[in-house]
N, C-alpha and C positions, 0 to 999 in steps of 0.2 A: 901379337893380339892380346889385349888385356881381358882376362876373364874375372867374373865375380869371385872374390876370395872364398866366400860361402856366406851363410846367413850370420854375418859377423856380430851384429848387434845382439841377436838372441843368445848367441854363444857367450858373448862377453857378459851379458846380464846374468846368464845362468851361472857362470863361473863366479861372478861377484856376489850373486845371491847366496851361493853356497858359503862363500867367505863371510858374508854379512850375517848369515844364520848360524855360523859357528860361534864358539864361545869367545866373543869379541870383548876386548878391554879398551875402552877409550882412554886417552892420555890423562885426563883429569881424575883426581882421586876424590873430588868433592861431590860426585854424583851419588844421589841417595841410594839408587839400586845397584848400579853396576859394580861399584868397588867391592861390596860384600859378595854380590852374586858371582863375580868373576873369580874371586878368591876360592870359591867352592867348586869350580868347574874343572873338568879333566884338562882343559887347555892351561888353566892356571897351575894345576898340579904338575904339569910338564915343564914348568918354568917359563910360561908364556903370559903370565898375568900382566906383565909390564915389560919394560926394556931390560930383560935379563933378570927380572925379579924372581927370587926363589919362592917355593910354596910357603915356607914359614914366614918369609917377609911379606908375602901377599896377604896371608891371614892376619898378620900383625897390623898391616896397613888398613885392612878392612875393619878390624875391631876398633882401631883408633878413630876412623872416620864415621863409624856408626853413631847416629844422633843420640844424645842423652835426654833431650826434652821428651816427656811422655807423649805429647801430641805428635811430635815429629816421628817418634818411634812407631806410633799407630799408623801414621801416614806412610812411613817406610814399609811397614809390614804389609799394608794393602797393596803398595806398589810392587813389592816382591811377589805377593800372591798372584796378582794379575800377570806379571811378567813371566812367572813360572808356568801359568796356564797358557800364555801365548807360546812359550817354547814347546809345551806338550802338544798343543794343537798343531803347531807348525810341523813337528816331527811326525804327526799322524796325518799330515796332508789335509787338515781341516782349515783351509786358508781363511774362510770368512770368520770363523771363530777366533783364529789367531789374530786377525786384524782387529776384531772387537776387543780382545784382551789387551793388545798393545795400546790401543786408544785409551782404554781404561787406565793403563799404567801411566800414560802421559798426563792424565788428569791428576795423579798423585806425585808425579816426578816430571814436571813440564820442561826441565832443563837438561834432560838426558839425551846426549848424542847417540848413545847405544840404542835406546828404545826407538829413536827416530830411524836409525838404520835398519833395525829389525822390522819396523812397520813398513818402511819403504820396500824392503825385500819381499814382504808378503803382498803388497800392492802390485809389485811387478808381476808376481805370479798370476794376478787377476787381470793384467794388462792395463792397469791404471797408472800409466807412466807419468802423467803430469804431476799428480800429487806426490808420487814417489820421488820425482826429481826435486820438488820443493823441499821435501823432508831431508833429502841428501844434502842439499845446499844449507839447510838450517843446521844439520849435524856438523858440517864442516865449519860453520861459523862458531858453533859451540866448542868444537875441538879441531883446530886447524891441522893436527897431526894424525887425524883419524883416517888411515890409508884405505880401509875397506869402504868407507863412505865415498871417498874419491873414486874408487874403482867402480862402484855401483852407479854413481853419477855418470861416469864416462860411458858405461855400457848403455845407459838410457839415452845419452846424447847420440851414440852411434845409431840406435834404433830410429831416432828422430832425424837421421841423416845430417846431424850437426857434427860432421867429422872434425872440422877445425876446432870446435869447442872441446870435443872429446880429447883431441891431441893435446890441447892446452891443459886439460885436466890431468892427463897422464904426466905431462912435463912438470906440473906443480909437485907431483909426488917425487919425481926423479931428481928435482932440485935438492931435496933433503935426503933422498935415499937412492943414489944413482945406480946401485946394484940390486935393487928390489926386483927379484926374478919375475913375479907375477906381473908387475907393472911393465917391465921390459917386454914381456911376451905380448901383452895386450896393446902396448904402444906400437910394436912392430907390425902386428896384424892390422891395426887400424891405419897405419901408414900405407900398407899394401892396398887396403880397401880404398884409400883416397888416391891411389895411382902413383904413390911415391915409392916405387919398388926398390930403387937403389938404396934409399934411406932405410926402408924396412929391412932389407937384407943386411945392411951394416949393423942395425940394432940387434937383429937376431943372431948374427955371427958373433957379436959381443956376448950375447946371452949364453951361447953354447960353450964359451970359454970360461964362464964363471964357475966357481965351486958350487956343489950342491948345497942347498939350504933345507934342512929337515922341516922348517916351518912353512915352506913354500909348496903350493899345489903344482908347481912346474918343475918336474924333474928333467934330467938331461935328455931323456928320450923324447919328451914332449917338445923341448926346445929344438932338437934336430928335426923333428917332424914338421914343425911350422916353418922352419928355415927351408926345408925341402919344398913346401907349398909355394913359398915366394919364389924360389929358384925355378920351379915349374912354370909359374906365371911369366917369368922372364925368359922362358923357353931354354933354360940352361939345364937340359935333362940329365946330362952326365953328372953335374954337381948335385942335382936333386937326388939321383939314384945313390950317389955317394953318401949324402946326408941321411937318407932313409936306411941304408945299410948300417950306418952308425947308430941310428935310433934302435934298430932291431938288435944290433949287437949289444947295446947297453941294456935293453929290456926285450928279450926274445918273445915275451908274451904280448907285446904291444901290437894288437890286432890291426889297428888303423894304419900303422906304419907298414906292416906286412902287406896289407891289401893295396896300399898306395904304391909300394915298390913293385908288387906283382903287376899292377896296371901299367907301370912304366915299362916293364919287361915285355908285356904283351904288345904295347905300342911299338916296341923295337923288334917285334916278331921273334921273341925269345920265350916261347911258352914253357919250355922245360924249366928255365930259371924261375919263372913266375910260379909254377906249380911247386917247385922245391921250397921257395920262400913261404908259401902258404902252408905247406905240409909241416915244415919245421916249426912255424908259429903255432899251428894247430896242436902239435905235440905239447907245447908249453901252455897253451890256453885254447881248449877246444870250443872256441866261440861259434855261435850259430852263423855269424856272417861268413866265417871261414868255411864252415861245413857247407853252407849254401853255394859258395863260389866253387869249391872243390867238386861238389856233386854236379853242379851245372857243367863244369869243364868235362868231366868224365862222360856225362850224358851226351854232350855235344859231339863227342867222337865215338859214340856208341860203346863206351867201356862201362857197360851197365853194372857188372859185378863190382867194379872198383868204386862205383858211385854208392853202392849199397851201405857201407859203414857210415858214410856221412849222412845219408838220408835217414838211417836208423837213429843216429844221434839227434837229428833235428826232430824226428817224431817223438823221441823220448823227452827232449827238453820242452818242446812246444806241444804240450799234451792236449791243448784245446784247438790246435791248428789242424782242421780237417783236411786242408789242402796238402799239408806235409805228409799226413798218413796215407791219403789217396795216392799221392805221387810215389811213396814208398811201395805201396801195393802194386801199382802199375809197373814199377821196375822189377819187382819180384816176378810179376807176370811175364815181363819181357824176357827174363832169363829162365823162364819155364819153372819157377818155384811156385807152382800153382797153389799148393796147400798153404804156404806162407801168405801168398797174396789173398787167399780167401779168408784166412784168420784175421788179417789186418782189416780187410773190408768189413768183415762181420763185426769187428770191434767198433769200427766207425759207425756202422749201421745201428748198433745198439745204442750208441751215444746220440746219433742223429737219425732216428728211424724214418723221418719224413724227407730225407735228402733224396731227391730224384736221381741225382748224379750217381750216388752210391748204389742205389737200387739198380740202376742201369748197368753199372760195372759188374755188380754181383751176378746179374742175369747173364751178361756176356761171358763172364768167367765160368759160370756153371754150364753154359753151352759148350765151351771149349773142353770142359771136363766131362762132357757127354752126360751130364746130369740134367736131363731135359725137364723133368717134373719140377726140380728146384728152380731151374731157370724160369719156367713159367710163373712160379709163385712170386719171384722178384719182379719180373717185367710187368706182371699184372697189377703191381702196386704203384707203378709209375703214373703220375698225374697227367691228365690229358692236356694240361697247359705246358708241360715240359718240352723243351726244344727237340728232344729225341724220342718223343712219344710215338711218332709215326714209325720210327725204327723199332721201338719196343714192341709195338703191335706185330710188325713183320717177324720179329724174333719169336714171338709166341706162336704165330702160325707155323713157322718153320719147325719149332719144337714139337707141336702137335703132329706135324707131318712125319717127323723122325719117329714118333711114337705110334705112327699109323692110325692116329685118331682124327681122321679127316672130318667127320661130322662135328667133333668138338671144335675143330678149327673154324668151321663154318658158323657154328653157334657163337663162338667167341667174336668173330669178325662182325656179325650182325649186331651184337651188343655194342661193340666199339663204334660202329657206324651211327648208332643212335646218339652217342656222345659227340662225335665229330663228323657230321655229314659233309663238311667242307674239305675233308682230306680225300682227294680223288683216288689216290693209290689204293685205298681200302676197297674200292669198287673193282678195280682190275685184279687185286689180290684175291677177291672172292671169286671172280671169273676164272682165275687160274686154278683154283681148287677143283672146279668142274672140269676144266681142260685136262688137268692131270689124270682125271678118271675117264677121259675121252668123252665127256658129256658136253660136247660143243654146243648143242642146241640150248641146253640149260644156261650155259655161260653167256651165250648171245642174248637170250631172253632177259636175263638179269641186267645186262648192260643196256639193253634197249629200254627197259623199264626206268632206268636211271639216266637216260640220255641227257637230261637237262644238266646233270653234273658232269657226265662224260665229255660233252662237247666243250667244256671249259679247258680241257687239257689235250694238247696235241698228242702226247704219248698215250693217253687213254683212248683217244679216237683211233690212233694207229693200231692199238691192240684189238679194238673191235673190228677194224678192217682186216687185220691178220686172221681173226677168227672166222670172218666171212669167207676168206680165201680158203682156209683149211676145211671149212664145211662145204666147199664146192660152190659158194656164191661169189664167184670172181667179180661179177659186175657190181655187186654191192660193195665189195672190198675196194674196187676202183673208185666208186662214188665217194666213199669215206676219205680216200687219199686225196681226191680232188677238193673235198671240203677243207682238209688240212692245208692244202696249198693256197686256198682262198684266204685263210687266216694268216698263213706264213709262207710266202712263195719260196723261201729258202730252207724249208724243212727237208733236210737231206734224205731222211728215211723215206718220206713220202715220194720224193723225186726218184729215189732208187727203186721203190716198189713199182711205181707206174712205168718207169723206163724198162725194168726187167720184164714186167708183164707184157708190155708191147713187143719186146724183143722175142719172147717165147711164142707169142701169137703171130709173129712175123708181120705186124701191122705198124704203120706210122713210124718207120725206123728212124727217120730224121728227127722226129720228136723224141723217140727213145734215146737217141744219141745225145740230144741236147740236154735231156733230163739227167742222164747218167753222168755226163761230163760236168754238169753243174753240181750234182751231188758230190762228185769226187773232188771238185775244187773247194767245196765247203768242208768236207771231211776227208782229207787226202790220206789219212791213215786208218780209215775204217775198212776192216777186212771184207765185210759183206759188199760194200760199194766197190772196192777194188775187184772183187770177184765178178760183180755184175758188169762192170765196164770191161774187164778182161774178157769175159764171155762174149760181150758185144764185138770186141775186136776180133776174137776168134771166128765168130759167125761172119764177119766181114772179110775174112781172109788174112788178117794181120796176125799170123801165128806167133811170131817172135815177140811182138808187143803184148799179145795176150799172155804168153808164157811168163813174161817178166812180172806182170801184175798178179797173175794167179798164184805164182810161187810165193810172192810177197804175202798174199792173203793167207796162203796155207801155213806160212811161218807164224803168222799172228793167231790163226785159228787151226791148230794142228789136229783138232778132233771134230772139225765140222765136215760131215760126210759129203755134202753137195760140193763144197769147194774142192775137196780132195778128188772127187769124181771129175770135176772140170779140168783139173791139172792132168789127170790121167788121160782124158780125151785129147788134150793137146800133145801129150807124149805120143799117143797113138798116131796122131797126124804127122808127127816128126819121125815116125818109125822107131821110136825108143820103146820097143814093145816090153822089154823086161822091166823097165822103170814104170811103164804104164800098169803092168800086172801088179807090181808091188803097191802102187798107189791105189788101184781099184780095190785090192784086198783090205787096205787100211780104211778106205772109204766105207766098204761094206761093214766093217766092224763098228763103225760110228753112225750108221743109219738105223733108225728105229721103226720107220713105217714100212709095211710089207711091200707096197708097190715100188718104193725106192730100192729095197733090197733085191727084188726080182730083177729090176732094170740093171743093176750093177752086176748081179750074178751072171746075167746073160753076157755082159761085156767081158767079164772074166773068162767065161767059157770061150768066147770068140778069140781072146788073146791067147789062151792056152792052146786053142786049135791052131792058130797061126804059128805058134812056137813048137808045134808037134807034140804037145803034151796031152791032147784030147782027140778022141774019135769024133769027127764032125757029125756022124750019124746018130751019136748018142746025145739025147737031150738032157739038159740040166734041170733038176727039180726046183721049182720055186721055193722061196724061203718059207712060205706058209706051210709047206708040207714036211719040213725038216723036223 
């Protein structure tokens, strides 16, 4: 299957633009600007002013070609000035000004291939490919040996999907310079883009055998890397891996090759090799891309401490990357380095004080550190439009409760309700504050006053029905559950409530069974529903079936007193008296209401009597008198 090589045109243009914007020497020495300008450049001083021309020879050639006519001298000086400004603007990434300067240069030196190439390179940066293409073609006409103009033109042709034309342009260069490394690379990759993978491979295999050229942007490692990409497209993964190993061997710091090789190892299910390649490369070149991949790998297998050094490196390099710092803080938090986590989050908060995400995490962290006042201060600053605002409010309420400031919690909730009347959980949260103080009547009155909001939520309605039941208004509780079922016949909690209530009253048992069975089918792993249906089976005489469900429920909710009591009742029915006693005692320790405690204490007394541990004439004192 053929895959796109990559965004080849943009890459080719980028590479050619770098070349065109370097200190380029056109072949002719008659150009007003370029001869003298090139002689003074670093590239010229490195012996690159011409075909092997030395620095002194270049300077001599420049002086010889410099015009003698005063008018021409003035014109040349203006051209040199504008050209120099164009270079400066280009280096400073001021593309529009560079374009303007190079256009001014052409006004004084209209026959310069060099200036056309420079102007074309700047226009490419702006995406003005049509004019850039024309300028390259004009530069080539002026100087048919101007390689960089050919390379830039070919890159533009690739962007325009004129692949055949681009290939012809590269071939024009290779006719005169068959071993030109840059051209061979671009030619090979363009062949691959056009689907001629075998030809591309042949060209790149030839490239890797050539000797290095200090003037080329393409070193041996790059050549091996792009050969590997073509081999991968041909699905020759073993040869591709071999080429990449060669690239990394030649240049251990070559991050792209290391990452590519790591991907191949991962595809072959050899993660250890992949990690070794990336770690070895990271030692040579601690690139962010490697740190990101290594951190992600360790995090994916929960090796949080091993991920830390890479996350710390990313946070240090990418100083403005809030996500990197937050991720580091969360990993510190994961390994329980809470002080470090707080320090990093505080630093981020100081840089981005309005970040709701950071405020939320700081609040959560302070909760974990049991610093409830600090947690409240952070959560309080979270904006009501934030996605976790509702959770933030709940955390503030929980913090006030930990501090036993229940009235402050109520005051805070009422204030938040004015901001967001649409968040139903705030109403039930407020009701639970009254419930926690056993003020059921006040909780019910508050919810009734806000019934227009409560009725929008099945869970809020269920809570009101539950409160009615706890307050002794079972009929009102049932009416609420019936309302829920009118809205949603498959509300498992309402079905369970009605079914269990009917069972306890001994009424409409067929309906009770139907509701409980339906609830269990909707939520088969819900401990409370398993308990209800198991209790129904027990009442109907199916002791074994009841025991299976009730024990499963007890495993899920080992601290739920009523479920434990039901299990103990079944044990008693099966004459497993000692198991029943142990379960009753566990149930008693988990029951909070006096009436439930008295009931279970009496059952314990009965079991102890059966086991000969109690005098039946001696009465057990109720829990309320202990």
